[in-house]
C-alpha positions as CSV (number, residue, x, y, z in Angstrom):
1,M,-29.0,-84.7,15.4
2,N,-25.2,-83.8,15.1
3,F,-26.1,-82.6,11.3
4,L,-28.9,-80.2,12.2
5,L,-26.4,-78.5,14.7
6,S,-23.8,-78.6,11.9
7,L,-26.4,-76.5,9.8
8,K,-27.5,-74.2,12.3
9,K,-23.9,-73.5,12.9
10,I,-23.0,-72.7,9.3
11,Y,-26.3,-70.2,9.1
12,V,-25.4,-68.4,12.1
13,V,-21.8,-68.1,10.7
14,K,-23.1,-67.0,7.2
15,N,-25.3,-64.3,9.1
16,I,-22.3,-62.7,11.0
17,I,-20.5,-62.6,8.2
18,F,-23.3,-60.6,5.9
19,I,-23.8,-58.4,9.1
20,L,-19.8,-57.6,9.3
21,I,-19.8,-57.2,5.5
22,F,-23.0,-54.9,5.8
23,A,-21.5,-52.8,8.6
24,C,-18.2,-52.3,6.5
25,G,-20.2,-51.1,3.7
26,C,-22.0,-48.7,5.5
27,F,-18.8,-47.4,7.3
28,F,-17.4,-47.2,3.8
29,F,-20.2,-45.3,2.5
30,E,-19.8,-42.5,5.5
31,S,-16.4,-42.2,5.2
32,C,-16.6,-41.4,1.5
33,S,-19.3,-39.0,1.8
34,G,-18.0,-37.2,5.2
35,D,-14.5,-37.1,2.6
36,K,-16.6,-35.3,0.1
37,G,-17.9,-33.0,2.4
38,K,-14.8,-32.2,4.0
39,T,-13.2,-31.5,0.1
40,E,-16.8,-29.0,-0.8
41,K,-16.2,-27.5,2.5
42,K,-12.2,-26.8,2.2
43,F,-12.8,-26.0,-1.7
44,E,-15.7,-23.4,-0.5
45,D,-13.4,-22.0,2.5
46,S,-9.9,-21.5,0.1
47,F,-12.3,-19.8,-2.1
48,R,-13.5,-17.2,0.6
49,I,-10.0,-17.0,1.9
50,R,-8.8,-15.5,-1.3
51,M,-11.4,-12.9,-0.9
52,I,-10.4,-11.9,2.5
53,D,-7.9,-9.3,2.0
54,D,-7.1,-5.5,1.2
55,W,-8.4,-4.1,-1.9
56,I,-7.9,-1.0,-3.9
57,F,-10.0,0.7,-6.5
58,Y,-9.5,3.7,-8.1
59,H,-12.6,6.2,-8.7
60,G,-11.8,9.4,-10.5
61,R,-9.4,11.3,-8.4
62,R,-10.8,9.3,-5.4
63,I,-8.6,6.2,-4.3
64,V,-10.8,3.5,-2.3
65,V,-9.4,1.1,0.0
66,M,-11.6,-1.9,1.1
67,S,-10.9,-4.5,3.9
68,L,-12.8,-7.6,3.2
69,K,-12.6,-9.5,6.9
70,A,-12.6,-13.0,7.7
71,N,-15.9,-12.3,10.2
72,G,-18.1,-11.2,7.3
73,K,-17.2,-7.9,7.7
74,W,-16.0,-4.8,5.5
75,V,-14.6,-1.4,6.0
76,A,-14.0,1.1,2.9
77,Q,-12.0,4.2,3.7
78,V,-11.6,6.8,1.0
79,R,-9.0,9.2,-0.1
80,E,-8.6,11.9,-2.6
81,Q,-5.8,13.0,-4.9
82,E,-5.6,16.7,-5.2
83,K,-4.3,18.8,-8.4
84,F,-0.5,18.0,-8.0
85,S,-1.3,14.0,-7.1
86,R,-0.3,14.3,-3.6
87,I,-2.6,11.9,-1.5
88,V,-4.1,13.8,1.3
89,G,-5.9,12.5,4.4
90,K,-8.8,10.3,4.8
91,K,-12.4,11.7,3.0
92,G,-15.1,9.5,4.6
93,E,-15.1,5.7,5.8
94,Q,-18.2,3.0,5.1
95,Q,-18.9,-0.2,6.6
96,G,-21.1,-3.0,6.4
97,T,-21.0,-6.9,5.9
98,W,-20.2,-9.1,2.8
99,K,-21.7,-12.3,1.7
100,L,-20.9,-15.3,-1.1
101,S,-23.7,-16.8,-3.0
102,D,-24.0,-20.5,-2.4
103,D,-22.6,-21.2,-6.0
104,E,-19.8,-18.7,-5.1
105,K,-20.2,-16.8,-8.3
106,S,-21.7,-13.7,-6.9
107,L,-21.0,-10.9,-4.0
108,E,-23.6,-9.3,-1.9
109,I,-22.0,-5.8,-0.4
110,I,-24.3,-4.5,2.4
111,V,-23.8,-1.1,3.4
112,D,-24.8,-0.9,7.1
113,K,-23.5,2.6,7.9
114,G,-21.0,5.3,7.0
115,D,-20.5,8.8,5.2
116,D,-22.3,9.8,2.0
117,L,-19.2,9.6,-0.2
118,D,-21.1,10.5,-3.1
119,M,-20.1,7.3,-4.7
120,E,-22.1,4.2,-6.0
121,W,-22.6,2.9,-2.4
122,T,-25.6,4.3,-0.2
123,P,-25.6,3.7,3.5
124,G,-28.7,1.2,4.2
125,E,-28.7,-0.3,0.5
126,S,-27.1,-3.4,-0.6
127,Y,-25.6,-4.3,-3.9
128,K,-25.2,-7.7,-6.0
129,Y,-21.8,-8.5,-8.1
130,I,-21.2,-11.3,-10.6
131,I,-17.5,-12.3,-9.6
132,S,-16.0,-12.1,-13.1
133,L,-12.3,-12.6,-12.2
134,L,-10.4,-13.7,-8.7
135,D,-6.8,-14.2,-9.0
136,D,-3.9,-13.6,-6.7
137,S,-3.7,-9.6,-8.0
138,K,-7.2,-8.5,-8.6
139,L,-10.6,-9.0,-8.5
140,V,-13.2,-8.1,-11.2
141,L,-16.9,-7.7,-10.2
142,A,-19.8,-7.0,-12.7
143,W,-23.0,-5.6,-11.5
144,E,-25.6,-8.1,-11.4
145,D,-28.0,-5.8,-13.7
146,S,-26.2,-3.4,-15.9
147,G,-23.1,-5.8,-16.2
148,K,-20.6,-2.9,-15.7
149,K,-17.2,-3.9,-14.4
150,I,-15.2,-2.6,-11.1
151,E,-11.4,-3.8,-11.1
152,W,-10.0,-4.2,-7.7
153,I,-6.3,-4.4,-7.1
154,R,-5.4,-6.7,-4.3
155,L,-3.2,-4.0,-2.2
156,R,-0.3,-6.9,-1.4
157,A,-0.1,-9.1,-4.4
158,K,0.1,-12.8,-3.6
159,K,3.1,-15.0,-4.6
160,T,3.1,-18.3,-5.5
161,P,5.2,-20.7,-2.9
162,E,7.8,-21.3,-5.1
163,A,8.5,-17.6,-5.7
164,S,8.4,-16.8,-2.2
165,S,10.5,-19.3,-1.1
166,S,13.3,-18.6,-4.0
167,E,13.1,-15.0,-3.4
168,S,13.4,-15.0,0.5
169,G,15.6,-18.5,0.8
170,D,12.9,-20.0,3.0
171,S,13.0,-17.2,5.4
172,K,10.7,-14.3,5.9
173,A,11.4,-11.1,4.3
174,P,11.6,-8.2,6.9
175,L,9.0,-5.8,6.2
176,I,9.3,-2.5,4.6
177,T,7.6,0.0,7.0
178,T,8.7,3.6,5.3
179,K,9.6,5.3,2.1
180,T,11.8,8.2,1.4
181,T,11.2,10.9,-1.1
182,K,14.3,13.4,-2.3
183,M,13.3,17.1,-2.5
184,A,15.5,18.9,-5.3
185,P,18.2,21.2,-3.8
186,L,17.1,24.7,-2.3
187,I,19.4,28.0,-2.4
188,V,17.7,30.5,-0.2
189,N,19.0,33.8,0.8
190,F,19.3,34.9,4.8
191,R,17.5,37.4,6.1
192,K,19.9,40.3,6.6
193,R,19.6,42.4,9.7
194,S,20.4,45.7,8.1
195,P,20.8,46.5,4.3
196,Y,25.0,46.7,5.0
197,S,25.0,43.0,6.0
198,K,26.9,40.9,3.9
199,D,24.8,38.8,1.4
200,R,24.9,34.9,2.4
201,Y,23.0,31.7,1.0
202,I,21.6,28.6,2.3
203,C,22.0,25.8,0.0
204,T,20.5,22.8,1.0
205,S,18.4,19.7,0.3
206,F,16.5,17.1,2.4
207,T,14.9,13.6,2.0
208,I,11.7,13.0,3.6
209,V,10.7,9.8,5.1
210,E,7.0,8.7,5.4
211,E,5.5,6.0,7.4
212,L,3.6,3.6,4.8
213,E,-0.2,2.8,5.6
214,T,0.5,-0.6,5.1
215,P,4.1,-2.6,5.6
216,V,5.1,-4.4,2.7
217,S,7.8,-7.2,2.3
218,D,9.0,-6.4,-1.8
219,P,9.6,-2.6,-2.6
220,A,7.6,-3.4,-6.0
221,E,4.6,-3.4,-3.8
222,M,4.9,0.2,-2.4
223,E,2.6,2.9,-3.7
224,Q,3.9,4.9,-6.4
225,K,6.2,7.7,-5.6
226,I,4.3,11.2,-5.6
227,P,6.4,14.3,-6.1
228,V,6.7,16.7,-3.2
229,H,3.6,19.0,-3.1
230,P,4.7,22.3,-4.3
231,V,3.1,24.1,-1.2
232,I,5.7,21.9,1.0
233,R,8.4,23.2,-1.0
234,D,7.0,27.1,-0.8
235,N,6.6,26.8,2.8
236,I,10.0,25.5,3.5
237,L,11.4,28.3,1.2
238,V,9.8,31.2,3.1
239,Y,10.8,29.7,6.6
240,L,14.5,29.5,5.4
241,S,14.4,32.9,4.1
242,S,13.1,34.3,7.4
243,L,16.6,33.1,9.1
244,E,19.5,34.9,10.0
245,Y,22.8,33.6,9.5
246,R,23.2,33.6,13.2
247,E,20.3,31.1,13.4
248,L,22.3,28.6,11.5
249,N,25.8,28.9,12.4
250,T,26.4,26.0,14.2
251,F,25.3,22.0,13.9
252,K,23.2,22.2,16.8
253,K,21.1,25.3,15.4
254,V,20.8,23.3,12.1
255,R,19.1,20.5,14.1
256,L,16.9,22.4,15.6
257,V,16.0,24.1,12.6
258,T,15.4,20.8,10.9
259,K,13.1,19.8,13.6
260,E,11.3,22.8,13.4
261,L,10.7,22.0,9.6
262,S,9.4,18.5,10.4
263,K,6.7,20.0,12.6
264,M,5.7,22.8,9.8
265,I,5.1,20.3,7.0
266,S,3.6,17.4,9.2
267,P,0.1,18.2,8.5
268,Y,0.5,17.6,4.5
269,F,1.4,14.1,5.3
270,A,-1.8,13.4,6.9
271,G,0.2,12.3,10.3
272,R,2.4,9.6,8.7
273,L,5.7,11.7,8.4
274,K,8.7,10.2,10.3
275,D,11.5,12.5,9.7
276,V,13.3,15.1,7.4
277,K,16.8,14.1,6.9
278,L,19.1,16.8,6.1
279,D,21.4,15.7,3.2
280,H,23.4,19.0,2.5
281,I,23.8,22.2,3.9
282,I,26.7,25.0,2.5
283,V,26.2,28.5,3.5
284,A,27.8,30.5,0.9
285,G,28.9,34.2,0.6
286,S,28.4,34.6,-3.0
287,K,26.6,33.1,-6.4
288,G,29.9,31.9,-7.1
289,S,30.6,30.0,-4.1
290,F,27.3,27.9,-4.0
291,E,28.4,26.5,-7.6
292,E,30.3,23.9,-5.4
293,F,27.1,22.7,-4.2
294,I,25.1,23.1,-7.1
295,I,27.3,20.8,-9.2
296,Q,26.2,18.0,-7.5
297,Y,22.8,18.0,-9.1
298,P,23.6,18.7,-12.8
299,E,19.7,18.4,-13.6
300,Q,19.1,21.2,-11.6
301,M,22.5,23.7,-12.7
302,A,20.2,25.8,-15.6
303,R,17.6,26.2,-13.1
304,F,19.9,28.1,-10.8
305,G,21.7,30.1,-13.5
306,F,24.3,27.7,-14.3
307,E,23.5,27.0,-18.3
308,S,27.2,26.9,-19.4
309,Q,28.1,24.5,-16.8
310,A,25.8,22.7,-17.3
311,E,26.1,22.1,-21.0
312,E,30.1,21.4,-20.6
313,L,28.9,18.5,-18.0
314,V,26.8,17.0,-20.6
315,A,29.4,17.3,-23.0
316,A,31.9,15.5,-20.9
317,E,29.5,12.9,-19.7
318,K,28.8,12.0,-23.5
319,E,32.6,12.2,-24.5
320,S,33.3,9.7,-21.9
321,Q,30.3,7.3,-23.1
């Protein structure tokens, strides 16, 4: 009897051990599968996250800025360059949805609505691209049917953590929100009240301060500097030449004129003009008296009739070297 009880106990213990081993095995298998799923999901999310950004594409004289958003939406704005490479205001906008294929090798762009911009996308249509390249600076897409490639540049190139920490000293760099453009110096005749009035000249130079569409943390990421449009310069010349000496003979009046200039040229900057800063201003009584002003701009001296002085400055600079 005792022997049978002993056998029964051994049998029960074995069954318990077997059940525990089986349960542990199931738990381990499920954990591994779950971890694998999480790893795959993490990889999928990381690829998709790299797509979510602002991208820029040059289409002839048009510049397309497309924002791929985390909610699966996208918005594209089109700006256009004029003859003198001055970017003007927004020409149109399109928007829709975007999605990756299951294998993350292709991208589908669905155009929901927007302006008909005479481009390759038409509202109400969808387009499929093969993802040829995706890195920290660009996204290269190839048309699924023709294989034609389109290269999008990331608006703010991403940096490696090592580079970011070494440049910023483990602290976030302040954002740059404006850019400055220095205008070439201007020399303009004051308007005379009578033929007998004394000749006087305004000698001045300005710096134009614009707000950036997208703030950056690195000056290298700023959009290429574009020369001031000649029409802006002409308008300033016409306005200044309409002034009389009495309208600019005090600092208070100079500030008022500068403020008026800002209002006048603001439409040429698509609402992004922040300030017009006066760098120099001299009221000269003769051509000889404004040489003191123009000598500060050697590269402009010949343009204002000081060829010999400009040559002397160049010769003196070569001798000093």
